[in-house]
Each structure stands twice: as C-alpha cells, then as structure tokens.
C-alpha positions as CSV (number, residue, x, y, z in Angstrom):
1,X,26.0,144.5,-29.1
2,X,27.3,141.2,-27.6
3,X,30.4,141.5,-25.5
4,X,32.6,139.3,-23.3
5,X,31.1,136.6,-21.2
6,X,31.7,137.5,-17.5
7,X,34.1,135.2,-15.7
8,X,31.6,135.0,-12.8
9,X,29.0,133.5,-15.1
10,X,31.4,130.9,-16.3
11,X,32.2,130.0,-12.7
12,X,28.5,129.7,-11.8
13,X,27.8,127.6,-14.9
14,X,30.6,125.1,-14.1
15,X,29.2,124.9,-10.5
16,X,25.8,124.0,-11.9
17,X,26.8,121.3,-14.4
18,X,28.2,117.8,-13.6
19,X,31.0,116.7,-16.0
20,X,29.9,113.1,-15.5
21,X,26.4,114.0,-16.9
22,X,27.9,116.1,-19.7
23,X,30.3,113.3,-20.9
24,X,27.9,110.4,-20.2
25,X,25.3,111.9,-22.5
26,X,27.8,111.7,-25.3
27,X,30.1,108.8,-24.3
28,X,28.8,105.9,-22.2
29,X,30.8,105.9,-18.9
30,X,31.5,103.0,-16.6
31,X,32.2,103.4,-12.9
32,X,35.8,102.6,-11.9
33,X,36.5,103.2,-8.3
34,X,35.8,106.8,-7.4
35,X,36.1,107.9,-11.1
36,X,34.5,106.9,-14.4
37,X,36.2,105.5,-17.4
38,X,35.5,104.8,-21.1
39,X,37.3,104.3,-24.4
40,X,38.5,107.7,-25.4
41,X,36.2,109.5,-27.9
42,X,39.2,111.4,-29.3
43,X,41.4,108.5,-30.6
44,X,41.0,104.9,-31.5
45,X,41.6,102.4,-28.7
46,X,40.3,99.1,-27.4
47,X,41.3,99.4,-23.7
48,X,39.7,102.3,-21.8
49,X,42.2,105.0,-21.0
50,X,39.7,107.9,-20.7
51,X,39.0,108.9,-17.1
52,X,36.5,111.4,-15.7
53,X,36.8,112.6,-12.1
54,X,33.5,113.8,-10.5
55,X,35.5,115.1,-7.5
56,X,37.7,117.3,-9.6
57,X,35.1,117.9,-12.4
58,X,37.9,117.1,-14.9
59,X,38.6,114.5,-17.6
60,X,41.9,113.1,-18.8
61,X,43.0,110.6,-21.4
62,X,46.2,108.7,-20.7
63,X,46.5,107.7,-24.3
64,X,46.3,110.9,-26.3
65,X,46.5,113.6,-23.5
66,X,43.0,115.1,-24.1
67,X,42.0,116.9,-20.9
68,X,39.8,119.7,-19.5
69,X,36.6,120.5,-17.8
70,X,33.0,120.2,-18.9
71,X,33.3,123.2,-21.2
72,X,36.5,121.9,-22.8
73,X,34.9,118.5,-23.4
74,X,31.9,120.1,-25.2
75,X,34.2,122.2,-27.3
76,X,36.3,119.2,-28.3
77,X,33.5,116.7,-28.8
78,X,31.0,119.0,-30.5
79,X,33.7,121.0,-32.4
80,X,32.4,124.3,-31.0
81,X,34.1,127.6,-30.1
82,X,34.3,128.6,-26.5
83,X,31.3,131.0,-26.6
84,X,29.2,128.3,-28.4
85,X,30.0,125.7,-25.8
86,X,29.0,128.2,-23.0
87,X,25.7,128.8,-24.8
88,X,25.1,125.0,-25.1
89,X,25.7,124.3,-21.5
90,X,23.7,127.4,-20.5
91,X,20.7,126.0,-22.4
92,X,21.0,122.7,-20.5
93,X,20.9,124.5,-17.1
94,X,18.2,127.0,-18.2
95,X,20.5,130.0,-17.9
96,X,20.8,133.0,-20.2
97,X,24.3,134.0,-21.1
98,X,25.0,137.6,-20.1
99,X,27.4,139.8,-22.0
100,X,29.6,142.6,-20.8
101,X,29.1,146.0,-22.5
102,X,31.6,146.7,-25.2
103,X,32.9,150.1,-26.1
104,X,31.5,151.7,-29.2
105,X,34.8,151.2,-31.1
106,X,35.1,147.5,-30.0
107,X,31.5,146.9,-31.1
108,X,32.1,148.5,-34.4
109,X,35.2,146.4,-35.1
110,X,33.4,143.3,-34.1
111,X,30.5,144.1,-36.4
112,X,32.8,144.9,-39.3
113,X,34.5,141.5,-38.9
114,X,31.2,139.7,-38.9
115,X,30.1,141.6,-42.0
116,X,33.4,140.7,-43.8
117,X,32.9,137.0,-43.0
118,X,29.4,137.2,-44.4
119,X,30.6,138.9,-47.7
120,X,33.4,136.5,-48.1
121,X,30.9,133.6,-47.9
122,X,28.9,135.3,-50.6
123,X,32.0,135.7,-52.7
124,X,32.7,132.0,-52.3
125,X,29.2,131.2,-53.5
126,X,29.6,133.6,-56.4
127,X,32.9,132.0,-57.6
128,X,31.4,128.5,-57.3
129,X,28.3,129.6,-59.3
130,X,30.5,131.1,-62.0
131,X,32.3,127.7,-62.4
132,X,28.9,126.2,-63.2
133,X,27.1,128.9,-65.1
134,X,29.4,131.6,-66.6
135,X,29.7,131.6,-70.4
136,X,33.5,131.3,-70.1
137,X,33.3,128.4,-67.6
138,X,34.8,126.0,-70.1
139,X,38.2,127.8,-69.7
140,X,38.2,126.8,-66.0
141,X,36.6,123.4,-66.5
142,X,39.0,122.4,-69.2
143,X,42.0,123.4,-67.0
144,X,40.7,121.4,-64.0
145,X,40.0,118.4,-66.2
146,X,43.4,118.7,-67.7
147,X,44.9,118.6,-64.2
148,X,42.8,115.4,-63.5
149,X,40.5,117.0,-60.8
150,X,37.1,115.4,-60.4
151,X,33.9,117.2,-59.6
152,X,33.5,115.7,-56.1
153,X,36.9,116.9,-54.9
154,X,36.4,120.3,-56.4
155,X,33.1,120.6,-54.5
156,X,34.7,119.5,-51.2
157,X,37.3,122.2,-51.5
158,X,34.9,124.8,-52.9
159,X,36.9,125.4,-56.1
160,X,35.5,128.2,-58.1
161,X,36.1,130.5,-61.1
162,X,36.7,134.3,-61.2
163,X,35.7,135.1,-64.8
164,X,37.5,137.6,-67.0
165,X,36.5,141.2,-66.4
166,X,37.2,144.0,-64.0
167,X,34.0,144.3,-62.0
168,X,32.1,141.0,-61.9
169,X,32.3,140.7,-58.1
170,X,31.9,144.4,-57.6
171,X,28.6,144.5,-59.6
172,X,27.3,141.4,-57.7
173,X,28.1,142.2,-54.1
174,X,29.0,145.9,-54.1
175,X,25.4,147.1,-53.8
176,X,26.2,150.2,-51.8
177,X,29.1,152.1,-50.3
178,X,29.1,150.1,-47.1
179,X,29.4,146.8,-49.1
180,X,32.1,148.3,-51.2
181,X,34.0,149.4,-48.1
182,X,33.7,145.9,-46.6
183,X,34.9,144.2,-49.9
184,X,37.9,146.5,-49.8
185,X,38.6,145.7,-46.2
186,X,38.2,142.0,-46.9
187,X,40.8,142.1,-49.7
188,X,38.3,141.4,-52.6
189,X,38.4,144.8,-54.3
190,X,41.4,147.1,-55.1
191,X,40.8,150.8,-54.6
192,X,43.2,153.2,-56.3
193,X,42.1,156.5,-54.7
194,X,44.3,158.8,-56.7
195,X,43.0,157.4,-60.0
196,X,39.5,156.8,-58.5
197,X,39.5,153.2,-59.7
198,X,37.7,150.4,-57.9
199,X,37.9,146.9,-59.4
200,X,38.0,143.1,-58.6
201,X,41.3,141.8,-57.2
202,X,40.8,138.3,-58.7
203,X,40.1,138.1,-62.4
204,X,40.3,135.1,-64.8
205,X,41.5,132.7,-62.2
206,X,40.7,129.3,-60.6
207,X,39.6,130.2,-57.1
208,X,40.4,128.3,-53.9
209,X,38.7,129.5,-50.7
210,X,40.8,129.6,-47.6
211,X,39.0,128.6,-44.4
212,X,39.8,129.0,-40.8
213,X,39.5,126.2,-38.3
214,X,35.8,126.9,-37.9
215,X,35.2,126.6,-41.6
216,X,34.6,130.3,-42.2
217,X,36.0,131.7,-45.5
218,X,38.7,134.2,-44.5
219,X,40.4,134.7,-47.9
220,X,41.1,133.3,-51.3
221,X,43.9,132.0,-53.5
222,X,43.7,132.3,-57.2
223,X,45.6,130.4,-60.0
224,X,45.7,132.4,-63.2
225,X,44.3,130.8,-66.4
226,X,46.0,133.1,-68.9
227,X,49.5,134.6,-69.0
228,X,48.9,137.3,-66.4
229,X,51.2,137.7,-63.5
230,X,51.5,136.6,-60.8
231,X,50.8,133.0,-61.4
232,X,49.3,132.6,-57.9
233,X,47.6,135.4,-56.1
234,X,46.5,135.4,-52.4
235,X,44.2,137.7,-50.5
236,X,46.2,140.5,-48.7
237,X,46.3,140.8,-44.9
238,X,42.9,141.8,-43.6
239,X,41.1,142.0,-40.2
240,X,40.2,138.3,-40.6
241,X,43.1,136.9,-42.7
242,X,46.7,136.6,-41.5
243,X,48.7,134.5,-44.0
244,X,51.6,134.0,-41.6
245,X,49.3,131.9,-39.4
246,X,46.9,130.1,-41.7
247,X,47.4,126.8,-43.6
248,X,45.3,126.0,-46.7
249,X,43.5,122.7,-46.4
250,X,43.7,122.4,-42.6
251,X,40.0,122.7,-42.1
252,X,39.2,120.1,-44.8
253,X,41.9,117.8,-43.3
254,X,40.3,117.9,-39.9
255,X,37.0,117.0,-41.4
256,X,38.5,114.0,-43.3
257,X,40.0,112.4,-40.1
258,X,38.8,112.0,-36.6
259,X,42.4,111.9,-35.6
260,X,44.9,113.3,-38.0
261,X,47.8,110.9,-38.6
262,X,50.1,113.7,-39.7
263,X,50.1,116.9,-41.8
264,X,52.0,117.0,-45.1
265,X,53.1,120.6,-46.0
266,X,53.2,121.0,-49.8
267,X,53.7,124.0,-52.0
268,X,50.5,124.7,-53.9
269,X,46.7,124.5,-53.7
270,X,46.5,121.9,-56.5
271,X,48.9,119.7,-54.6
272,X,46.6,119.7,-51.6
273,X,43.4,119.1,-53.7
274,X,45.0,116.4,-55.9
275,X,46.3,114.4,-52.9
276,X,42.9,114.5,-51.3
277,X,41.4,113.1,-54.5
278,X,43.7,110.1,-54.1
279,X,42.7,109.6,-50.5
280,X,45.6,111.5,-48.9
281,X,43.5,114.1,-47.1
282,X,46.1,115.5,-44.7
283,X,47.9,117.8,-47.1
284,X,48.1,121.5,-46.3
285,X,49.9,124.5,-47.9
286,X,51.3,127.8,-46.7
287,X,49.8,130.9,-48.4
288,X,52.6,132.6,-50.4
289,X,55.0,132.6,-47.5
290,X,57.6,130.2,-46.0
291,X,56.4,127.9,-43.3
292,X,57.2,129.7,-40.0
293,X,56.9,128.9,-36.3
294,X,53.3,130.2,-36.1
295,X,52.3,127.8,-38.9
296,X,54.0,124.9,-37.1
297,X,52.4,125.8,-33.7
298,X,49.0,125.7,-35.4
299,X,49.8,122.4,-37.1
300,X,50.9,120.8,-33.9
301,X,47.6,121.6,-32.3
302,X,46.0,118.9,-34.5
303,X,48.7,116.3,-34.9
304,X,52.1,115.2,-33.5
305,X,53.8,114.8,-36.9
306,X,54.5,117.3,-39.6
307,X,56.2,116.3,-42.9
308,X,57.6,118.9,-45.3
309,X,57.5,118.0,-48.9
310,X,60.1,119.6,-51.2
311,X,61.4,119.3,-54.7
312,X,64.8,117.7,-54.7
313,X,66.5,120.6,-56.6
314,X,68.7,123.3,-55.2
315,X,65.7,125.6,-54.4
316,X,63.9,122.8,-52.6
317,X,67.0,122.1,-50.5
318,X,67.2,125.7,-49.6
319,X,63.5,125.8,-48.7
320,X,64.1,122.7,-46.5
321,X,66.8,124.5,-44.5
322,X,64.4,127.4,-43.9
323,X,61.8,124.9,-42.7
324,X,64.3,123.3,-40.4
325,X,65.1,126.8,-39.0
326,X,61.5,127.4,-38.3
327,X,60.9,124.0,-36.7
328,X,63.7,124.0,-34.2
329,X,62.0,126.1,-31.5
330,X,58.8,124.2,-31.8
331,X,60.2,120.7,-31.2
332,X,58.7,120.0,-27.9
333,X,58.8,116.4,-26.7
334,X,56.2,114.2,-28.5
335,X,56.4,116.2,-31.7
336,X,58.0,114.9,-34.9
337,X,59.1,116.8,-38.0
338,X,60.3,115.0,-41.2
339,X,61.5,116.0,-44.7
340,X,60.4,114.4,-47.9
341,X,62.4,115.2,-51.1
342,X,60.7,114.4,-54.4
343,X,62.6,113.6,-57.6
344,X,63.7,116.8,-59.3
345,X,61.0,118.3,-61.5
346,X,58.2,116.4,-59.7
347,X,55.5,117.8,-57.4
348,X,53.0,115.9,-55.2
349,X,50.2,116.4,-57.8
350,X,52.1,114.8,-60.7
351,X,53.9,112.1,-58.6
352,X,50.8,110.7,-56.9
353,X,49.2,110.2,-60.3
354,X,52.3,108.4,-61.6
355,X,53.0,106.0,-58.7
356,X,49.6,105.9,-56.9
357,X,48.6,106.8,-53.4
358,X,50.0,103.7,-51.7
359,X,53.5,104.1,-52.9
360,X,53.3,107.9,-52.3
361,X,52.2,107.3,-48.7
362,X,55.1,104.8,-48.3
363,X,57.4,107.6,-49.4
364,X,55.9,109.8,-46.7
365,X,56.4,107.2,-44.0
366,X,60.1,106.9,-45.1
367,X,60.7,110.7,-44.9
368,X,63.9,111.8,-43.2
369,X,63.4,112.7,-39.5
370,X,64.5,116.2,-38.4
371,X,67.4,114.7,-36.3
372,X,68.9,113.0,-39.3
373,X,68.3,115.8,-41.7
374,X,69.9,118.4,-39.3
375,X,73.1,116.4,-38.9
376,X,73.3,115.6,-42.6
377,X,72.8,119.3,-43.5
378,X,75.4,120.7,-41.2
379,X,77.9,118.0,-42.4
380,X,77.5,119.1,-46.0
381,X,80.8,120.0,-47.6
382,X,82.9,118.8,-44.6
383,X,85.5,116.0,-44.5
384,X,84.8,114.7,-41.1
385,X,87.9,112.4,-41.3
386,X,89.9,115.4,-40.2
387,X,89.8,117.1,-36.8
388,X,89.1,120.4,-38.6
389,X,86.0,118.9,-40.2
390,X,84.7,117.7,-36.9
391,X,85.4,121.0,-35.2
392,X,83.5,122.9,-37.9
393,X,80.7,120.3,-37.7
394,X,80.4,120.9,-33.9
395,X,80.4,124.7,-34.4
396,X,77.6,124.5,-36.9
397,X,75.4,122.0,-35.1
398,X,75.6,123.0,-31.4
399,X,74.0,126.4,-31.7
400,X,71.1,124.8,-33.7
401,X,70.5,122.3,-30.9
402,X,70.6,125.1,-28.3
403,X,67.4,126.5,-29.9
404,X,65.5,123.3,-29.2
405,X,63.0,123.6,-26.3
406,X,64.1,122.0,-23.0
407,X,63.1,118.4,-22.8
408,X,64.1,114.8,-23.5
409,X,64.4,115.4,-27.3
410,X,66.9,118.2,-26.7
411,X,69.0,116.1,-24.3
412,X,69.1,113.2,-26.7
413,X,70.1,115.4,-29.6
414,X,73.1,116.8,-27.6
415,X,74.0,113.3,-26.6
416,X,73.9,112.3,-30.2
417,X,76.2,115.2,-31.2
418,X,78.6,114.4,-28.4
419,X,78.8,110.8,-29.6
420,X,79.4,111.9,-33.2
421,X,82.1,114.4,-32.4
422,X,83.7,113.0,-29.2
423,X,83.1,116.4,-27.4
424,X,81.6,116.5,-23.9
425,X,78.6,118.7,-23.0
426,X,80.8,121.4,-21.4
427,X,82.8,122.0,-24.5
428,X,79.6,122.1,-26.6
429,X,78.2,124.7,-24.3
430,X,81.4,126.8,-24.8
431,X,81.0,126.5,-28.5
432,X,77.4,127.7,-28.3
433,X,78.5,130.8,-26.3
434,X,81.3,131.5,-28.7
435,X,79.0,131.2,-31.8
436,X,76.4,133.4,-30.1
437,X,79.0,136.1,-29.4
438,X,80.0,136.0,-33.1
439,X,76.4,136.1,-34.3
440,X,77.0,133.3,-36.7
441,X,74.1,131.3,-38.1
442,X,74.8,128.2,-40.2
443,X,71.3,128.0,-41.7
444,X,71.0,131.6,-42.8
445,X,74.5,131.4,-44.3
446,X,73.7,128.2,-46.1
447,X,70.4,129.4,-47.6
448,X,72.1,132.6,-48.7
449,X,75.2,131.0,-50.2
450,X,73.9,127.5,-51.3
451,X,76.7,125.7,-53.1
452,X,76.5,122.9,-55.7
453,X,76.2,120.2,-53.1
454,X,73.0,121.1,-51.3
455,X,71.2,117.8,-51.7
456,X,72.2,116.3,-48.3
457,X,74.6,113.8,-50.0
458,X,78.4,114.0,-49.5
459,X,80.5,115.3,-52.3
460,X,83.0,112.9,-53.9
461,X,85.9,112.2,-51.6
462,X,83.9,113.2,-48.5
463,X,82.5,111.0,-45.8
464,X,79.1,111.3,-44.1
465,X,79.2,111.4,-40.3
466,X,77.9,108.0,-39.3
467,X,74.4,107.9,-37.8
468,X,74.3,106.8,-34.2
469,X,71.4,104.8,-32.7
470,X,71.2,105.7,-29.0
471,X,70.1,102.9,-26.6
472,X,66.6,103.2,-25.3
473,X,66.2,104.1,-21.7
474,X,64.5,101.5,-19.6
475,X,61.1,102.8,-18.5
476,X,60.6,103.7,-14.8
477,X,57.8,102.0,-12.9
478,X,55.2,104.4,-14.3
479,X,55.0,107.0,-17.1
480,X,53.2,110.3,-16.7
481,X,52.4,113.1,-19.0
482,X,54.7,116.1,-18.4
483,X,53.8,119.8,-18.8
484,X,55.2,121.0,-22.1
485,X,57.8,123.7,-21.8
486,X,56.1,127.1,-22.2
487,X,56.8,128.7,-25.5
488,X,57.3,132.3,-24.4
489,X,56.2,134.4,-21.5
490,X,52.7,134.0,-20.1
491,X,50.6,137.1,-20.9
492,X,49.8,139.6,-18.2
493,X,46.9,138.9,-15.9
494,X,44.1,140.5,-17.8
495,X,41.2,139.1,-19.8
496,X,41.7,139.2,-23.6
497,X,40.6,142.4,-25.3
498,X,39.1,140.4,-28.2
499,X,37.2,137.3,-26.9
500,X,36.8,136.0,-30.5
501,X,40.6,136.1,-31.0
502,X,41.1,133.5,-28.3
503,X,38.1,131.4,-29.2
504,X,37.8,131.9,-32.9
505,X,38.2,128.2,-33.7
506,X,37.2,124.9,-32.0
507,X,40.1,123.0,-30.6
508,X,39.8,119.3,-31.3
509,X,41.5,116.8,-28.9
510,X,44.2,116.3,-31.5
511,X,45.2,119.9,-30.6
512,X,47.0,118.4,-27.7
513,X,50.4,117.0,-27.9
514,X,50.8,113.3,-26.8
515,X,52.3,112.9,-23.4
516,X,56.1,113.3,-23.5
517,X,58.2,110.3,-22.4
518,X,59.6,111.2,-19.0
519,X,63.3,111.5,-18.4
520,X,64.9,108.7,-16.3
521,X,64.7,110.4,-13.0
522,X,65.4,108.4,-9.9
523,X,62.4,110.1,-8.3
524,X,59.3,108.0,-8.7
525,X,57.2,111.1,-9.2
526,X,59.0,112.1,-12.3
527,X,58.4,115.8,-11.7
528,X,60.8,118.6,-10.7
529,X,59.8,120.5,-7.6
530,X,58.0,123.4,-9.5
531,X,55.8,121.0,-11.4
532,X,55.1,118.8,-8.4
533,X,54.0,122.0,-6.5
534,X,51.7,122.9,-9.4
535,X,50.2,119.4,-9.6
536,X,49.5,119.3,-5.9
537,X,48.1,122.8,-6.0
538,X,45.7,121.9,-8.8
539,X,44.6,118.7,-7.0
540,X,44.2,120.5,-3.7
541,X,43.6,124.2,-4.2
542,X,43.3,124.8,-0.5
543,X,47.1,124.3,-0.2
544,X,47.4,127.9,-1.5
545,X,46.8,129.1,2.1
546,X,50.1,127.5,3.1
547,X,52.1,129.7,0.7
548,X,50.7,133.2,1.0
549,X,53.5,135.0,-0.9
550,X,52.6,134.7,-4.6
551,X,54.5,137.8,-5.6
552,X,57.8,136.3,-4.9
553,X,57.2,133.6,-7.5
554,X,55.8,136.0,-10.1
555,X,59.1,137.9,-10.2
556,X,61.2,134.7,-11.0
557,X,62.7,134.3,-14.5
558,X,61.7,130.6,-14.7
559,X,58.3,130.2,-16.4
560,X,57.2,127.3,-14.2
561,X,57.7,129.5,-11.2
562,X,55.8,132.3,-12.8
563,X,53.0,129.9,-13.5
564,X,53.1,128.8,-9.9
565,X,52.9,132.5,-8.8
566,X,49.9,133.1,-11.1
567,X,48.1,130.0,-9.8
568,X,48.7,131.0,-6.2
569,X,47.5,134.6,-7.0
570,X,44.2,133.3,-8.5
571,X,43.6,131.0,-5.5
572,X,44.4,133.8,-3.0
573,X,41.9,136.0,-4.7
574,X,39.3,133.2,-5.4
575,X,39.8,130.7,-2.5
576,X,36.6,128.9,-3.5
577,X,38.0,127.8,-6.9
578,X,38.3,124.1,-7.7
579,X,40.1,122.5,-10.6
580,X,37.2,123.0,-13.0
581,X,37.0,126.7,-12.1
582,X,40.7,127.1,-12.6
583,X,40.6,125.5,-16.1
584,X,37.7,127.7,-17.1
585,X,39.5,130.8,-15.7
586,X,42.8,130.0,-17.4
587,X,41.1,129.4,-20.8
588,X,39.3,132.8,-20.5
589,X,42.4,134.7,-19.3
590,X,45.4,133.0,-21.0
591,X,43.8,131.2,-24.0
592,X,43.6,127.5,-24.8
593,X,47.3,126.8,-25.4
594,X,48.3,127.8,-21.8
595,X,45.2,126.0,-20.5
596,X,46.3,122.7,-22.0
597,X,49.7,123.1,-20.4
598,X,48.0,123.5,-17.0
599,X,45.7,120.6,-17.7
600,X,48.7,118.4,-18.5
601,X,49.9,118.9,-14.9
602,X,46.5,118.1,-13.5
603,X,46.4,115.0,-15.6
604,X,49.7,113.8,-13.9
605,X,47.9,113.7,-10.5
606,X,44.9,111.8,-12.0
607,X,47.3,109.3,-13.4
608,X,48.8,108.7,-10.0
609,X,45.3,108.1,-8.6
610,X,44.4,105.7,-11.3
611,X,47.7,103.8,-10.7
612,X,47.0,103.6,-7.0
613,X,43.6,102.1,-7.6
614,X,45.0,99.1,-9.5
615,X,48.3,98.6,-7.6
616,X,48.5,96.5,-4.4
617,X,49.9,98.6,-1.6
618,X,50.3,96.2,1.3
619,X,53.4,97.9,2.6
620,X,52.4,101.5,2.0
621,X,49.6,103.7,3.1
622,X,46.6,104.1,0.8
623,X,46.5,106.9,-1.8
624,X,43.9,108.7,0.3
625,X,46.4,108.9,3.2
626,X,49.0,110.7,1.1
627,X,50.0,113.9,2.9
628,X,49.5,116.4,0.2
629,X,50.3,119.4,2.5
630,X,53.7,117.8,3.4
631,X,54.4,117.1,-0.3
632,X,53.5,120.6,-1.3
633,X,55.6,122.1,1.6
634,X,58.5,119.9,0.6
635,X,58.3,121.0,-3.0
636,X,58.2,124.7,-2.0
637,X,61.2,124.2,0.3
638,X,63.1,122.5,-2.6
639,X,62.4,125.5,-4.8
640,X,63.7,127.8,-2.1
641,X,66.8,125.8,-1.8
642,X,67.3,126.1,-5.6
643,X,66.9,129.9,-5.3
644,X,69.5,129.9,-2.6
645,X,71.9,127.8,-4.7
646,X,71.4,130.0,-7.6
647,X,72.0,133.2,-5.6
648,X,75.0,131.6,-4.0
649,X,76.5,130.8,-7.4
650,X,75.9,134.3,-8.6
651,X,77.5,135.7,-5.4
652,X,80.6,133.4,-5.7
653,X,81.0,134.6,-9.3
654,X,80.8,138.2,-8.1
655,X,83.3,137.5,-5.3
656,X,85.8,136.3,-7.8
657,X,85.5,139.4,-10.0
658,X,84.5,142.1,-7.5
659,X,86.7,145.1,-6.7
660,X,86.6,145.0,-2.9
661,X,87.9,148.5,-2.7
662,X,84.6,149.8,-4.2
663,X,82.4,147.8,-1.9
664,X,81.2,148.8,1.6
665,X,81.7,146.5,4.5
666,X,78.0,145.7,4.6
667,X,78.1,144.8,0.9
668,X,81.1,142.5,1.3
669,X,79.4,140.8,4.3
670,X,76.2,140.2,2.3
671,X,78.1,138.8,-0.6
672,X,79.9,136.3,1.7
673,X,76.6,135.5,3.5
674,X,74.8,134.7,0.1
675,X,77.8,132.7,-1.1
676,X,77.8,130.6,2.1
677,X,74.1,130.3,2.4
678,X,73.8,126.7,1.2
679,X,76.5,125.6,3.6
680,X,74.7,127.4,6.5
681,X,71.5,125.4,5.7
682,X,69.3,128.4,5.0
683,X,65.9,127.9,3.3
684,X,65.2,131.6,2.4
685,X,67.3,133.9,0.3
686,X,69.5,136.3,2.3
687,X,67.8,139.5,3.4
688,X,68.9,142.6,1.5
689,X,71.1,145.2,3.2
690,X,69.1,147.9,5.1
691,X,69.7,151.3,3.5
692,X,71.0,152.8,6.8
693,X,73.9,150.2,7.0
694,X,75.4,151.2,3.6
C-alpha cells in the first residue's frame, strides 16, 4: 500500500531538477541579469514581473505574490496535488518515487477513503443518468425548466435526479456488504440498526454534487421536489466531507477563471448555478451552515475579495452580522470582505433574471466594504450627537477591531475609530481590556436580540456617524511583500500523519494573498528585525552557523520568533539545505499555508535583488557586496534587545507590586538587574539566580 514520500527523496529530486528548465518548458523565460523573467503565468500582465532565480532555485511574482520551488510551480501551473507533482518531476529525472510503509490501520483508512471517492463518483453518474432516463424524469426537468436552468449549465454543475423510492441507489451500487458499508460511510445510505432498515438518504430530489478543489465528488446536496422536509438536505459528515470547510461551486469557479476576481457567497445551490448561467461564475454557497473562519480561509486561498450576499430583511441582517463576526480574524492585509444586501424578498437567482448580469455585477462592485459595514452596524440605535452615544459606540467597536490580525488594515481601522470618536489609542486599549473582562460581545448580543432597526440605516431622529476618508500614506522608495501574520501556532515538528490531508487539492497561484502594502517605516528595508533575520537566513542558509541556539527562539511567544527557531533548527540538522530544499521541507512538514508565508519572506529578498539590478548605485557598494552576515547579526542583536526591554518592563511592573518582605536578597537583586538591563547596555537577558544563592 502506498505511504508517505520520504523527505530525503524530495530533497534528492529537487537537487536533480533545475527550476529554470521546469519553468521554461511551460513559460518562455528571458535572461535578466543573474535571474530570468517572464510575464507571470498566474495573472494577466503586460510588463514582466515574474522572476526565476537559478541560484536559489526559487520563483517569485512581484505582481500577484506567487512563489515557490520547482515542485510548487508544477503544482500551481499543472493544477496537481503535491504527490502528483512529485511523480511528474520524478518521471522527468527517471526516478521511481519510493513510499514509506504505512501501518495496517493507516492503510485500511486510506483504502476506505479511496473506495468512498469511487462510489460517490458512481452515485454522481447514477443521478445524472436518472435525470435523462428515469420514467419520472419529467418531474425534475419541469422544475429545472421552471427555474430557467438550461441544459449546458446543468451539465457543467453535474445536476442530477434522485427518483422517488427507498432503494434506487442501494439496488444499483450496493452489490455486496462491502459496498453497502462504504455507501453508509459516505453518507449515501441510512442504516437504522434497531429496526434493521437500510435505505437511500436522497429520494425525490434535484441533486447537486459537491466537489473538493481537486474535482472529486465528496458529498451531495438535494432540493426536494415534493412536500417532504427538509427542503434542502446535505450529506452528513463523512471521512471525505466536512461541511464546515467546503464551499459549493468553488471547484467550478476555479475552472471558469484563470484568476478569480472575487467569490460571491450566496445562500443556495440554485443561486450559484443560475448566476453561472448568466456569466457570473464566481458564486459559491456554504453547505447548511453559516460561513465560518474555515470557509473564509479556504476562499482567500483563491482570491483576495469575498462578497457576502444577503436578503435585506431582518434575518439577512442578522446573518450578515454573523458573517462579519467570522471575517474579523481572517482580515489579513491585502484581503477584502464586502456585504451586498438585496431588495427584501429577492435572491440572486430571481434578481439576476430581472435586471441582467451587467447590473447585478455593478451591484456587487458597489457592495459595502467591511470597514463601513462594521462601523454602521455598531452605530445602530445610537444617537452619536451625545457623549453617551459616542462612548457606547467606542465600547462596541474597539473589541471588534482588537480581533483583527496585526497589520496595516488593523492600524488604519483603529485610526478611523479614533477619528470618529475623538479617543486616543491608549483609551481605546483600556476599553478593550474592560470589555474583555466583562465578557461582552456586541455581535452575539445583536444577533440574539435583533431589534426593529437592523438594516444598517439610522432610526428617525438619529444620526449616522460620519464616514472618514483617511489620507493615503506616501509610498516609501520601494514596496515589498510582507509575510502575512501567522493565523495560529505552527504545528509541532513532525511530518503529517495523513499526507493526503495536506495535499488533497492543488493550490493555484491565486491561493496566495497579494503582497500587503508596507507600513511607512523609516527603515528602507521595511521589515522588523525578526523578519529581516528570516529573509537573510532564507537567502543565505549558511548564516545559521552564526546563531547556534535555536531552542531559545522556539520558546518565545511571538510566532515570528518561533518560525525563526524552527528554521534555525532545520538548518542546524540539515546544513546542506538551500532555499529550494527548505520550501520542499516546509510544505511536507507544515503544509502549503505555512510554506507560502515562508516563501513571502524569501520573495522580499528577491525583490531587493531585482531592484538593485535596475537602480544606479554610484555612491553605494554593489548588491553583491552587501554584508549579509553583519545584517543577520544586527537583526539578532536587535531581537535580543527587544527581549531585554520586554523583560525589563515585566520586572519594573513586578517591582511596583512586589512584596519585598517575601523576596530573598538574591531575588530582589535580580529584579533590579533585569529592570536596569537596558540602561546597562546588555545584549543578553539576565542570567537566572543559581539555586544555591536562594
């Protein structure tokens, strides 16, 4: 049974292939200094911004942020999973891909999942065949025609028909006990053990197959044709289907566009299919559940803009607040979330037929940005002409902004709130701490107790807080892509238990977020010390020998420092690794999302090199003369000074509150030493007190 691909083989494969040959066989490259360039194959452009470095065995697009090694390029360009890309490169080099031995239980689970996929594909064929051949097909055909759906669109989305009856699918696919077991596991049959009943889950319904990003059928949604309940029925949770992560129509949307302009989140399957029929192929729908952070994280892999589409009634407004709640923690720089409210009683299916696709798309383009909707929603029901109204507004809004990821967008939102209310950042931080202590949550309260004015418009006699347009910051002399803030702790250093879980779908270049606009730092490098150290280390892996202590960084709370520690640890254990090896190792160990964050840092260094090639440097040394070791050492020293400052602040706070009668002389002296460390010019944290001095 096939198992994991050994990391040693992936390293060897990357050593044998040349990324220039891999890319040039698919996209014609042109020599540009020591690198190669071309128009990016992953987004439309007229001026080349796609760079391939033979030295680093790495590619980067300054336009869309696509980046990676030879394996990553093949995955993105050919739309392959990681194992499939390894197989393709292995064939080019004449190598056979080895597999590590799986345990019997792992092999059994893997085989069962493959068998479920196979049976679900057969079920999809069965339902589509019934739509064409079953004696009762007219019931489904008439319904679809009544909804205005044409045959071409129905075929594109694989629309089918589950005929009336309790055992149509069971009789067709349940040939033996093994098949019946797999159909139960795949959610297609219902088994009532006590009553010894086994029957089809979907009966007398229009069927919509749900596909993963690789196009495999993982479940179904069914719309009833009669009066049965529920009106819409989805597959249950199965080994291959997790509704809290999947979006109906995402696979088809990716096929329709080389680069997705946006994703429009609608309520039902028919909304998605009808919009596609009118040329709006970027509609998706959640599967019987509210859109959550996992849905949004998946959506943002393929586009930088997500638009929620809701009915304009009370229920729609409540749903919009829940969507806002889910979106806050996913709003990294470069991402956009908008809200589109339709006239009450309308849905996308009916409205696009009434006004046409051009006007409907114009409505989408005019959707309310998250920043405007958030401030309008929290101002609902308040009279902001009074101090009390402004105070309540601040208490509602500040904790919501605190949930935004660190970055430019977060800072601009706080600046916007400060301008609207007149409160400075210190007071807003105090409000946040106070609201956290009380456990108050404006959104959950609002969705639970939605009043009559939930439309986002002020009630009579009330005033909307004015919108503020903040001045644009002047760009610094160059703009570089920044590493997105990590969304959670990086997993422990161990290969994934289930390889297919990490590489179950291909990751198109639109997975990647566009480079974030950098903050207006005075430093020309536009990178804090941790990320500067990471960038230099990726560009010059041999620098790891100058910082032998990786464990010290692994224990830090800051996730950039943890990332630095992990990178140092890998390079200490594998000193021969170059950037291409690191990207391959990271993808196999931490998955594609964390790999893209690492690649974004490496792309920053490539951008500096490209800038240096085109900029006259009469008064400065050439790029090749840049002292990377000194730069890395300076970044490490800056990080240590930050550690000392942090420790000092903690010690000062402790000195203010400590009961000195309960501390030993040695403990008091150490607290004073740590508090004064920055003034004494130390570059290392104070040594702990020896046990024998206590």
